[in-house]
Structure formats: C-alpha cells, structure tokens
C-alpha positions as CSV (number, residue, x, y, z in Angstrom):
1,M,-9.3,-5.2,-25.6
2,V,-8.9,-7.4,-28.7
3,T,-5.2,-6.3,-29.1
4,N,-4.5,-7.1,-25.4
5,A,-6.2,-10.5,-25.8
6,Q,-4.1,-11.3,-28.8
7,V,-0.9,-10.2,-27.0
8,G,-1.8,-12.4,-24.0
9,L,-2.4,-15.4,-26.3
10,N,1.0,-14.8,-27.9
11,F,2.7,-14.7,-24.6
12,L,1.0,-18.0,-23.6
13,S,2.1,-19.7,-26.8
14,N,5.8,-19.0,-26.0
15,E,8.0,-21.9,-24.8
16,P,8.0,-21.6,-21.9
17,P,4.8,-19.4,-21.5
18,N,5.5,-15.8,-20.4
19,L,3.1,-15.8,-17.5
20,A,4.2,-12.4,-16.1
21,D,3.5,-10.5,-19.3
22,T,0.3,-12.5,-19.9
23,L,-1.0,-11.4,-16.6
24,I,-0.3,-7.7,-17.5
25,A,-2.1,-8.1,-20.9
26,F,-5.2,-9.8,-19.3
27,T,-5.2,-7.2,-16.5
28,R,-5.5,-4.5,-19.2
29,I,-8.4,-6.4,-20.7
30,V,-10.2,-6.2,-17.3
31,E,-9.5,-2.5,-17.1
32,D,-10.8,-1.9,-20.6
33,G,-13.9,-4.0,-19.9
34,K,-14.7,-2.0,-16.7
35,T,-14.2,1.2,-18.6
36,T,-16.5,0.1,-21.4
37,A,-19.2,-1.0,-19.0
38,A,-18.9,2.4,-17.3
39,I,-19.4,4.2,-20.6
40,I,-22.5,2.1,-21.6
41,T,-24.2,2.3,-18.2
42,G,-23.2,5.9,-17.8
43,L,-24.7,6.8,-21.2
44,N,-27.9,5.1,-20.2
45,A,-28.0,7.2,-17.0
46,L,-27.0,10.4,-18.9
47,F,-29.8,10.2,-21.5
48,N,-32.5,8.2,-19.8
49,R,-32.3,9.8,-16.4
50,K,-33.5,6.6,-14.7
51,T,-33.1,6.3,-10.9
52,P,-30.8,3.4,-10.1
53,E,-31.9,0.7,-7.7
54,M,-30.9,1.8,-4.2
55,K,-29.4,-0.2,-1.4
56,P,-26.8,0.4,1.4
57,I,-23.4,0.8,-0.1
58,S,-20.0,1.0,1.6
59,I,-17.8,3.6,0.0
60,R,-14.8,2.1,1.9
61,E,-15.4,-1.3,0.2
62,T,-16.1,0.3,-3.2
63,V,-12.7,2.0,-3.1
64,E,-11.0,-1.3,-2.1
65,E,-12.6,-3.0,-5.1
66,I,-11.7,-0.3,-7.6
67,L,-8.1,0.4,-6.9
68,P,-6.8,-3.1,-7.8
69,L,-8.5,-2.7,-11.2
70,L,-6.3,0.4,-11.9
71,R,-3.1,-1.1,-10.5
72,G,-1.7,-1.8,-13.9
73,R,-2.2,1.8,-15.1
74,L,-0.8,3.1,-11.8
75,L,2.4,1.1,-12.2
76,R,2.9,2.1,-15.8
77,S,2.4,5.8,-15.1
78,G,4.3,6.0,-11.8
79,V,1.3,7.6,-10.0
80,T,1.0,7.3,-6.2
81,V,-2.6,7.0,-4.8
82,Q,-3.2,7.8,-1.2
83,D,-6.3,6.1,0.1
84,E,-7.5,8.2,3.1
85,V,-11.2,7.1,3.0
86,L,-12.4,6.6,6.6
87,L,-13.0,3.1,7.8
88,D,-16.1,4.1,9.8
89,L,-17.7,6.1,7.0
90,P,-21.5,5.7,7.0
91,L,-23.2,3.7,4.3
92,V,-24.8,5.6,1.4
93,N,-27.8,5.1,-0.8
94,G,-26.6,3.8,-4.1
95,G,-26.2,1.2,-6.8
96,T,-22.9,-0.8,-6.6
97,I,-22.0,-0.9,-10.3
98,A,-23.0,2.8,-10.8
99,L,-20.9,4.1,-8.0
100,Q,-17.9,1.9,-9.1
101,Q,-18.2,3.5,-12.5
102,V,-18.1,7.0,-10.9
103,F,-14.9,6.2,-9.2
104,I,-13.4,4.7,-12.3
105,N,-14.3,7.8,-14.3
106,L,-13.0,10.3,-11.7
107,L,-9.8,8.3,-11.0
108,N,-9.1,8.0,-14.7
109,N,-9.6,11.7,-15.1
110,A,-7.1,12.3,-12.3
111,L,-4.6,9.9,-13.8
112,D,-4.9,11.7,-17.2
113,A,-4.2,15.0,-15.4
114,V,-1.1,13.9,-13.6
115,S,0.3,12.1,-16.6
116,M,1.0,15.5,-18.2
117,V,3.3,16.9,-15.4
118,D,6.9,16.3,-14.5
119,H,6.6,16.8,-10.8
120,D,5.3,14.2,-8.3
121,K,2.3,12.4,-9.6
122,L,-0.1,12.1,-6.7
123,V,-3.8,11.3,-6.3
124,V,-5.4,11.5,-2.9
125,I,-8.9,10.1,-2.0
126,R,-10.4,11.7,1.1
127,S,-13.8,11.4,2.8
128,S,-15.9,13.1,5.4
129,Y,-19.6,13.2,6.4
130,K,-21.8,16.0,7.7
131,E,-25.5,16.7,7.9
132,R,-26.6,13.3,6.5
133,M,-24.3,13.5,3.5
134,V,-21.1,11.6,2.8
135,S,-18.4,13.5,0.9
136,I,-15.7,12.0,-1.3
137,A,-12.9,14.2,-2.7
138,I,-10.4,13.0,-5.3
139,E,-7.5,15.4,-5.4
140,D,-4.7,15.3,-8.0
141,S,-1.5,17.1,-8.6
142,G,-1.9,17.4,-12.4
143,V,-2.8,19.9,-15.0
144,R,-6.0,21.9,-14.4
145,P,-8.8,22.1,-16.9
146,A,-9.1,25.5,-18.7
147,N,-12.7,25.8,-17.6
148,Y,-14.2,24.0,-14.7
149,E,-17.8,24.9,-15.7
150,K,-17.5,23.3,-19.2
151,I,-16.0,19.9,-18.1
152,F,-19.4,18.5,-17.2
153,V,-20.9,19.4,-20.5
154,P,-21.4,16.3,-22.7
155,F,-18.8,15.9,-25.5
156,Y,-16.7,18.8,-24.3
157,T,-13.1,17.7,-24.1
158,T,-9.5,19.0,-24.4
159,K,-8.0,15.6,-24.7
160,A,-6.8,14.4,-28.1
161,K,-8.5,11.0,-27.8
162,G,-11.2,12.0,-25.4
163,M,-14.9,11.7,-26.0
164,G,-16.0,14.3,-23.4
165,L,-18.3,11.8,-21.7
166,G,-16.6,10.5,-18.6
167,L,-17.3,13.5,-16.3
168,P,-20.8,14.2,-17.6
169,I,-21.6,10.5,-17.0
170,A,-20.2,10.6,-13.4
171,K,-22.2,13.8,-12.7
172,S,-25.4,12.2,-14.1
173,I,-25.0,9.1,-12.0
174,I,-24.4,11.1,-8.8
175,E,-27.4,13.3,-9.4
176,A,-29.5,10.2,-10.0
177,H,-28.5,9.1,-6.5
178,G,-29.7,12.4,-5.0
179,G,-26.2,13.8,-4.7
180,T,-23.9,16.4,-6.3
181,L,-20.6,16.5,-8.1
182,S,-18.4,19.5,-8.4
183,A,-14.8,20.5,-9.3
184,R,-12.4,23.2,-8.2
185,A,-8.7,24.1,-8.2
186,T,-6.6,23.1,-5.2
187,A,-4.9,25.6,-3.0
188,N,-1.6,24.6,-4.6
189,A,0.0,25.7,-7.9
190,F,-1.2,22.5,-9.6
191,G,-4.1,20.2,-9.4
192,S,-7.9,19.8,-9.0
193,I,-10.4,18.5,-6.5
194,F,-13.4,16.6,-7.7
195,E,-15.9,16.1,-4.9
196,F,-19.2,14.3,-4.8
197,K,-21.7,14.1,-2.0
198,L,-24.3,11.3,-1.4
199,P,-27.1,10.9,1.1
200,I,-26.4,8.6,4.0
201,W,-28.4,5.4,3.9
202,E,-31.4,5.4,6.2
203,K,-33.3,2.2,7.1
204,E,-36.9,2.2,6.1
205,K,-39.1,3.0,9.0
206,P,-41.7,0.4,9.9
207,I,-45.3,1.3,9.0
C-alpha cells in the first residue's frame, strides 16, 4: 500500500498531474486495504470462533459492492467475470463485512488460478436456493489445486507468496454463519468450483 501511495503522489506531482495513473495507484490501495481488513477480521474469526452479529444481507448487493473493488486487477489480468447471481435471491443471515471478505478471498483465489493458464480466463458467479439455504458457486477456468482436502487447512499453500490463510478464513467465516464451504473440480478439463451455502434470513417471530 505504501508503494502505491508513493506512486500516486509522484503522478500527482507531475506537470500536468497524471490523473489516470493516479487513479489506478489509489484503486490498488483500496484493493490492498480491503484485503488486509479481510485477513485481520478473518484471523479473528479463525482463531476466536466468535459468532458475527447477524442481520439480513443481500448477496446480490454484496456482489455489486465487491466487483468494482477488483476491477483494477481484472483489467490487468485480462479475466472476464460473469455475474449470474439471481436478482430475487432471498436474504441471508450474515455480517456485511464478513461476507464481503469471503467474496474477496474466494474471488482472489479464482483470479490466482486463472492467471496461470493460457486459455480463456473466466470466472463465473452463480446462485441458487433450496430448502432454506442460499448457495453461491464461484467457478473458474484455472489451474486446479493438487489436493482439495488440504486447501482449507491453515498455512497450507502451493503459492510462492501465499500464506495459506485465505481459504481457511473464508471457511471459518461461513461456518460461523451457520453455513458450509466446499470445493470440487469442474466437469471440464480445467477449473474449480468453490461453493458456500448460508441459511435464509428469517424474521424473528413475535413472542
């Protein structure tokens, strides 16, 4: 973040100021800040196992808030994201920031996977609901992990600069919300599907 801030200030000091590149640098700061917040809050959820404050959350609105934060990385990496989340998806029980962080972790994981392939780089976000549960599936066309069982183990990573915390944090947050998170291979030659399920929000019944 410090590096991007310095770069942004350097662009502003030009005559005339380079506003386009300044915007890119500051957008990266926002992305890094969100990621850092996700790690901190996620670690708290991972190790303290505290139940987040619950309220009705719109997954549709959450996706609309998260995707613009990743726009810079998407443009740089040439990845196409297809947002197929239903407009009429039921509200879920959740914490706004916590669920945003789950999306950031899972989408960054998908972007890491597709960054390592030469074919079309595609990430699709789908949704469904059944039996009082909302399901969100994030499918990528990237490289598959060697072992789907180990990827949710804290500090397990196959990435050169990875910490092995993103997916365990996401799983811990979802489980604290009364849901589940799983991963599997797609039916195609490449890619994975990360799917989490959350209980539909129910209004408190009057006493």
